[in-house]
C-alpha positions as CSV (number, residue, x, y, z in Angstrom):
1,M,0.0,0.0,0.0
2,I,1.3,3.5,-0.9
3,A,1.2,6.1,1.8
4,Q,-0.6,9.3,0.9
5,Q,1.2,12.5,1.5
6,A,-0.8,15.2,3.2
7,F,-1.4,18.4,1.3
8,H,-3.1,21.4,2.7
9,L,-4.6,24.1,0.5
10,P,-3.4,27.7,1.3
11,R,-6.1,29.8,3.0
12,G,-6.5,33.5,2.6
13,R,-3.9,33.9,-0.1
14,D,-3.0,32.9,-3.6
15,F,-1.3,29.7,-4.5
16,T,2.4,30.1,-5.2
17,V,5.0,28.1,-7.1
18,H,6.3,26.9,-3.7
19,D,2.8,25.4,-2.9
20,L,3.0,23.3,-6.1
21,T,6.1,21.5,-4.8
22,S,4.1,20.1,-1.9
23,I,1.4,18.5,-4.0
24,P,1.8,14.8,-4.2
25,Y,2.3,13.4,-7.7
26,D,-0.9,11.8,-9.0
27,G,-0.4,12.0,-12.8
28,N,-2.4,15.2,-13.2
29,R,-1.0,18.5,-14.5
30,Y,-1.0,21.3,-11.9
31,E,-0.5,24.8,-13.2
32,L,-0.9,28.3,-11.7
33,V,-2.4,31.3,-13.4
34,D,-2.1,34.4,-11.3
35,G,-2.3,32.4,-8.1
36,I,-5.2,30.2,-9.1
37,L,-4.6,26.5,-9.3
38,V,-5.7,24.7,-12.5
39,V,-5.7,20.9,-12.5
40,S,-5.8,19.0,-15.8
41,P,-5.9,15.2,-16.5
42,P,-3.0,13.6,-18.2
43,P,-3.1,13.8,-22.0
44,G,-4.3,11.0,-24.2
45,Y,-2.9,9.2,-27.3
46,L,-4.0,11.8,-29.9
47,H,-2.4,14.6,-27.9
48,Q,0.8,12.7,-27.4
49,A,1.1,11.5,-31.1
50,T,0.6,15.1,-32.2
51,L,3.2,16.3,-29.8
52,M,5.8,13.8,-31.0
53,S,5.1,14.8,-34.7
54,L,5.5,18.5,-33.9
55,M,8.7,17.9,-32.0
56,S,10.2,15.8,-34.9
57,L,9.1,18.4,-37.4
58,M,10.5,21.4,-35.5
59,H,13.7,19.9,-34.0
60,G,15.7,20.1,-37.2
61,P,15.0,23.7,-38.2
62,C,15.5,25.0,-34.6
63,P,18.6,27.2,-35.0
64,P,21.6,27.4,-32.7
65,G,21.0,29.7,-29.7
66,M,17.4,28.5,-29.4
67,E,16.0,25.4,-27.8
68,L,12.9,23.4,-28.5
69,V,11.7,21.7,-25.3
70,V,8.9,19.3,-25.1
71,G,6.7,19.4,-22.0
72,P,6.2,18.9,-19.2
73,F,8.7,21.7,-18.5
74,A,7.7,24.7,-16.4
75,V,7.4,28.3,-17.6
76,C,7.6,30.2,-14.3
77,P,7.9,34.0,-14.8
78,D,6.8,34.8,-11.2
79,E,5.7,33.3,-7.9
80,T,2.1,33.0,-8.8
81,T,2.3,31.7,-12.4
82,E,3.6,28.4,-13.6
83,L,2.5,26.9,-16.9
84,W,3.4,23.6,-18.5
85,P,3.1,24.1,-22.3
86,D,3.3,21.1,-24.6
87,L,6.2,22.6,-26.6
88,I,8.3,25.8,-26.1
89,V,11.0,27.6,-28.0
90,A,13.2,29.9,-26.1
91,R,16.7,31.3,-26.2
92,T,19.2,28.8,-24.8
93,E,20.5,31.3,-22.2
94,D,17.0,31.9,-20.8
95,F,16.6,28.3,-19.4
96,T,17.6,27.2,-15.9
97,E,17.9,23.5,-15.0
98,D,14.5,23.6,-13.4
99,N,12.4,25.9,-15.6
100,L,12.1,28.8,-18.0
101,P,11.8,31.9,-15.7
102,T,10.9,34.2,-18.6
103,A,8.5,34.3,-21.5
104,P,9.2,31.8,-24.3
105,L,9.6,33.0,-27.8
106,L,6.9,30.4,-28.8
107,A,4.5,28.4,-26.7
108,I,2.5,25.6,-28.3
109,E,-0.6,24.0,-26.7
110,I,-2.2,20.9,-28.1
111,T,-5.8,21.1,-27.2
112,T,-8.1,18.3,-26.2
113,P,-11.9,18.4,-25.5
114,N,-11.1,18.9,-21.8
115,S,-8.6,21.7,-22.4
116,E,-10.1,23.7,-25.3
117,L,-11.4,26.7,-23.3
118,Y,-8.4,26.7,-21.0
119,D,-5.9,26.7,-23.9
120,R,-7.7,29.2,-26.1
121,H,-8.5,31.7,-23.4
122,I,-6.9,31.4,-20.0
123,K,-3.5,30.1,-21.1
124,K,-3.5,32.5,-24.1
125,A,-4.1,35.4,-21.7
126,A,-1.3,34.2,-19.4
127,Y,1.2,33.9,-22.2
128,R,0.2,37.3,-23.5
129,K,0.7,38.8,-20.0
130,M,4.2,37.4,-19.7
131,G,5.1,38.6,-23.2
132,A,5.4,35.4,-25.2
133,A,5.9,36.6,-28.8
134,H,4.1,33.7,-30.4
135,Y,1.4,31.3,-29.3
136,W,0.0,28.4,-31.3
137,V,-3.0,26.2,-30.5
138,V,-3.0,22.9,-32.3
139,D,-6.2,20.9,-32.5
140,P,-5.5,17.3,-33.5
141,A,-9.2,16.4,-33.7
142,T,-9.9,19.0,-36.5
143,P,-6.8,18.9,-37.4
144,S,-5.9,22.6,-37.3
145,V,-3.3,25.2,-36.1
146,T,-4.3,28.6,-34.9
147,V,-1.4,31.1,-34.8
148,F,-1.2,34.2,-32.6
149,E,1.5,36.9,-32.6
150,L,2.0,39.5,-29.9
151,A,1.5,43.0,-31.3
152,H,1.0,46.2,-29.1
153,S,0.6,44.1,-25.9
154,D,-2.2,41.9,-27.3
155,Y,-2.3,38.8,-29.5
156,E,-3.4,39.1,-33.1
157,Q,-4.5,35.9,-34.9
158,V,-2.2,35.8,-38.0
159,A,-3.2,32.4,-39.3
160,E,-5.5,29.5,-39.0
161,V,-4.9,26.5,-41.2
162,A,-6.8,23.2,-41.3
163,D,-6.4,19.8,-42.9
164,A,-4.1,20.0,-45.9
165,E,-3.5,23.7,-45.8
166,V,0.1,24.9,-45.2
167,F,1.4,27.2,-42.6
168,E,4.8,28.6,-43.4
169,A,6.1,30.0,-40.1
170,T,8.9,32.5,-40.2
171,Q,9.1,33.2,-36.5
172,P,10.7,32.3,-34.2
173,F,12.3,30.2,-37.1
174,P,11.1,29.0,-40.5
175,V,9.1,25.8,-40.4
176,R,6.4,24.3,-42.6
177,I,3.3,22.8,-40.9
178,V,0.5,20.9,-42.5
179,P,-2.1,20.0,-39.8
180,A,-3.3,16.8,-41.6
181,E,0.3,15.5,-41.7
182,L,0.8,15.7,-38.0
183,L,-1.0,12.4,-37.5
184,D,0.3,10.6,-40.6
Protein backbone atom coordinates (compact mmCIF):
# COMPACT_ATOMS: atom_id res chain seq x y z
CA MET A 1 0.00 0.00 0.00
CA ILE A 2 1.28 3.47 -0.93
CA ALA A 3 1.18 6.07 1.81
CA GLN A 4 -0.62 9.28 0.87
CA GLN A 5 1.24 12.50 1.54
CA ALA A 6 -0.83 15.18 3.23
CA PHE A 7 -1.43 18.38 1.27
CA HIS A 8 -3.11 21.44 2.66
CA LEU A 9 -4.60 24.14 0.48
CA PRO A 10 -3.41 27.65 1.30
CA ARG A 11 -6.09 29.78 2.96
CA GLY A 12 -6.51 33.50 2.63
CA ARG A 13 -3.85 33.89 -0.06
CA ASP A 14 -3.04 32.95 -3.64
CA PHE A 15 -1.30 29.71 -4.53
CA THR A 16 2.42 30.08 -5.15
CA VAL A 17 4.99 28.09 -7.07
CA HIS A 18 6.28 26.88 -3.70
CA ASP A 19 2.85 25.41 -2.92
CA LEU A 20 3.04 23.31 -6.09
CA THR A 21 6.12 21.51 -4.80
CA SER A 22 4.11 20.10 -1.89
CA ILE A 23 1.35 18.55 -4.03
CA PRO A 24 1.80 14.77 -4.19
CA TYR A 25 2.30 13.41 -7.70
CA ASP A 26 -0.89 11.80 -8.99
CA GLY A 27 -0.41 11.97 -12.76
CA ASN A 28 -2.38 15.19 -13.21
CA ARG A 29 -0.96 18.48 -14.45
CA TYR A 30 -0.98 21.28 -11.86
CA GLU A 31 -0.53 24.80 -13.18
CA LEU A 32 -0.87 28.27 -11.69
CA VAL A 33 -2.35 31.29 -13.41
CA ASP A 34 -2.12 34.44 -11.29
CA GLY A 35 -2.28 32.40 -8.07
CA ILE A 36 -5.21 30.23 -9.15
CA LEU A 37 -4.60 26.48 -9.27
CA VAL A 38 -5.69 24.68 -12.45
CA VAL A 39 -5.70 20.88 -12.51
CA SER A 40 -5.80 18.97 -15.81
CA PRO A 41 -5.92 15.23 -16.47
CA PRO A 42 -2.97 13.58 -18.19
CA PRO A 43 -3.06 13.80 -22.01
CA GLY A 44 -4.28 10.97 -24.21
CA TYR A 45 -2.93 9.24 -27.28
CA LEU A 46 -4.03 11.77 -29.92
CA HIS A 47 -2.42 14.60 -27.94
CA GLN A 48 0.83 12.71 -27.43
CA ALA A 49 1.07 11.52 -31.06
CA THR A 50 0.59 15.11 -32.25
CA LEU A 51 3.20 16.32 -29.77
CA MET A 52 5.78 13.83 -31.05
CA SER A 53 5.09 14.81 -34.68
CA LEU A 54 5.50 18.51 -33.91
CA MET A 55 8.69 17.88 -31.97
CA SER A 56 10.17 15.85 -34.85
CA LEU A 57 9.09 18.43 -37.41
CA MET A 58 10.49 21.42 -35.50
CA HIS A 59 13.67 19.94 -34.04
CA GLY A 60 15.73 20.10 -37.24
CA PRO A 61 15.00 23.71 -38.19
CA CYS A 62 15.48 25.04 -34.64
CA PRO A 63 18.61 27.23 -34.97
CA PRO A 64 21.62 27.43 -32.66
CA GLY A 65 20.96 29.73 -29.75
CA MET A 66 17.37 28.51 -29.43
CA GLU A 67 16.02 25.39 -27.77
CA LEU A 68 12.90 23.40 -28.55
CA VAL A 69 11.73 21.75 -25.33
CA VAL A 70 8.89 19.27 -25.07
CA GLY A 71 6.67 19.38 -21.99
CA PRO A 72 6.24 18.88 -19.24
CA PHE A 73 8.66 21.73 -18.54
CA ALA A 74 7.66 24.70 -16.40
CA VAL A 75 7.43 28.28 -17.60
CA CYS A 76 7.59 30.19 -14.34
CA PRO A 77 7.88 33.98 -14.78
CA ASP A 78 6.84 34.82 -11.20
CA GLU A 79 5.75 33.31 -7.88
CA THR A 80 2.07 32.98 -8.82
CA THR A 81 2.30 31.72 -12.41
CA GLU A 82 3.62 28.37 -13.59
CA LEU A 83 2.49 26.93 -16.92
CA TRP A 84 3.40 23.61 -18.52
CA PRO A 85 3.14 24.10 -22.29
CA ASP A 86 3.31 21.14 -24.62
CA LEU A 87 6.22 22.64 -26.59
CA ILE A 88 8.28 25.76 -26.06
CA VAL A 89 10.96 27.57 -27.99
CA ALA A 90 13.21 29.94 -26.07
CA ARG A 91 16.73 31.31 -26.18
CA THR A 92 19.21 28.81 -24.78
CA GLU A 93 20.52 31.26 -22.18
CA ASP A 94 17.03 31.86 -20.78
CA PHE A 95 16.64 28.31 -19.41
CA THR A 96 17.61 27.19 -15.93
CA GLU A 97 17.95 23.54 -14.99
CA ASP A 98 14.48 23.63 -13.41
CA ASN A 99 12.38 25.94 -15.55
CA LEU A 100 12.07 28.83 -17.98
CA PRO A 101 11.82 31.91 -15.72
CA THR A 102 10.91 34.24 -18.59
CA ALA A 103 8.49 34.30 -21.49
CA PRO A 104 9.20 31.79 -24.26
CA LEU A 105 9.59 32.97 -27.84
CA LEU A 106 6.90 30.43 -28.77
CA ALA A 107 4.48 28.41 -26.66
CA ILE A 108 2.47 25.62 -28.27
CA GLU A 109 -0.56 24.01 -26.69
CA ILE A 110 -2.18 20.89 -28.12
CA THR A 111 -5.82 21.11 -27.24
CA THR A 112 -8.11 18.30 -26.16
CA PRO A 113 -11.86 18.38 -25.53
CA ASN A 114 -11.05 18.89 -21.82
CA SER A 115 -8.57 21.73 -22.41
CA GLU A 116 -10.12 23.68 -25.30
CA LEU A 117 -11.40 26.67 -23.31
CA TYR A 118 -8.39 26.73 -21.01
CA ASP A 119 -5.87 26.66 -23.90
CA ARG A 120 -7.70 29.16 -26.11
CA HIS A 121 -8.51 31.71 -23.40
CA ILE A 122 -6.87 31.41 -19.98
CA LYS A 123 -3.47 30.14 -21.11
CA LYS A 124 -3.47 32.48 -24.09
CA ALA A 125 -4.06 35.42 -21.73
CA ALA A 126 -1.30 34.21 -19.38
CA TYR A 127 1.24 33.90 -22.23
CA ARG A 128 0.20 37.35 -23.51
CA LYS A 129 0.67 38.84 -20.04
CA MET A 130 4.16 37.38 -19.69
CA GLY A 131 5.11 38.59 -23.18
CA ALA A 132 5.44 35.37 -25.20
CA ALA A 133 5.88 36.63 -28.77
CA HIS A 134 4.13 33.67 -30.43
CA TYR A 135 1.38 31.30 -29.30
CA TRP A 136 0.03 28.37 -31.32
CA VAL A 137 -2.99 26.23 -30.52
CA VAL A 138 -2.95 22.87 -32.27
CA ASP A 139 -6.18 20.88 -32.46
CA PRO A 140 -5.48 17.29 -33.53
CA ALA A 141 -9.18 16.42 -33.74
CA THR A 142 -9.88 18.97 -36.51
CA PRO A 143 -6.81 18.94 -37.44
CA SER A 144 -5.88 22.63 -37.32
CA VAL A 145 -3.31 25.15 -36.14
CA THR A 146 -4.25 28.64 -34.92
CA VAL A 147 -1.36 31.11 -34.77
CA PHE A 148 -1.18 34.24 -32.62
CA GLU A 149 1.54 36.92 -32.56
CA LEU A 150 2.02 39.54 -29.89
CA ALA A 151 1.50 43.05 -31.26
CA HIS A 152 1.02 46.16 -29.11
CA SER A 153 0.59 44.09 -25.92
CA ASP A 154 -2.16 41.89 -27.35
CA TYR A 155 -2.34 38.78 -29.49
CA GLU A 156 -3.45 39.06 -33.08
CA GLN A 157 -4.51 35.92 -34.90
CA VAL A 158 -2.25 35.81 -37.96
CA ALA A 159 -3.16 32.40 -39.34
CA GLU A 160 -5.53 29.50 -38.99
CA VAL A 161 -4.92 26.48 -41.17
CA ALA A 162 -6.77 23.19 -41.27
CA ASP A 163 -6.42 19.78 -42.87
CA ALA A 164 -4.06 19.96 -45.90
CA GLU A 165 -3.55 23.75 -45.75
CA VAL A 166 0.05 24.86 -45.24
CA PHE A 167 1.36 27.21 -42.57
CA GLU A 168 4.80 28.62 -43.37
CA ALA A 169 6.07 30.00 -40.08
CA THR A 170 8.86 32.54 -40.22
CA GLN A 171 9.10 33.22 -36.47
CA PRO A 172 10.74 32.26 -34.21
CA PHE A 173 12.32 30.24 -37.07
CA PRO A 174 11.15 28.97 -40.45
CA VAL A 175 9.12 25.77 -40.36
CA ARG A 176 6.39 24.35 -42.59
CA ILE A 177 3.34 22.79 -40.89
CA VAL A 178 0.46 20.91 -42.50
CA PRO A 179 -2.07 19.97 -39.80
CA ALA A 180 -3.30 16.81 -41.57
CA GLU A 181 0.27 15.49 -41.73
CA LEU A 182 0.80 15.72 -37.96
CA LEU A 183 -0.99 12.40 -37.48
CA ASP A 184 0.25 10.57 -40.60
